[in-house]
Steps between C-alpha positions, in 0.01 A plus 500: 500500500605856433552725802391863475600819678250756624580751221418235239170420669417871506590546133288202393205609716525856363469346152167348612606145585359318803531158659841427350700441819493311828656600829684194627542402866871588483411858399587458132268627229464238228359544152203262473500206266180383335496135396880492512553818296566862584189702586584744220564240230227508237524284189876474540542878534565716804217748560730732700820467299575875493468524882603147597687445829880501517511125559311447175734737316802302615356150470635235433779642716441379857684528830567216740556694825617190687794466261518872409493388136330655198412260221255431217186316612499141376121513461516765227509325161644818341775567756780457248355778282571763767818679590544697818768736623656535843278809536195273458637270770530800734148621410369156594693494827369846591143407407513191722652706780210751485246214488655350814518836682134571428395149604690539827325835566161339438585206728614739773183711469273196529692307766331477837672715758689317769491615863 
């Protein structure tokens, strides 16, 4: 699933889209899938291509935070048709960092207070 940041949610909502994300228990905001496909995929085309989230712009580049490794997603059948620069790797790392910071803020806001 594709993780979103709050600015992306706001941009998509401002464009009139609703019901496209879920707030996960870990505080992450995930783009919804419908029958195994992206919420915005329609007939093989992205309905929000011009304003798509950063993760979509960089896909099939993915980050494995556990190994601190950036690689091409094995699930993408077109992965070999893409080329990415070290700048793209840094954009992805920064995007994931913001996603994690926002998720942590949401978790902290919704955590029960301890005495």
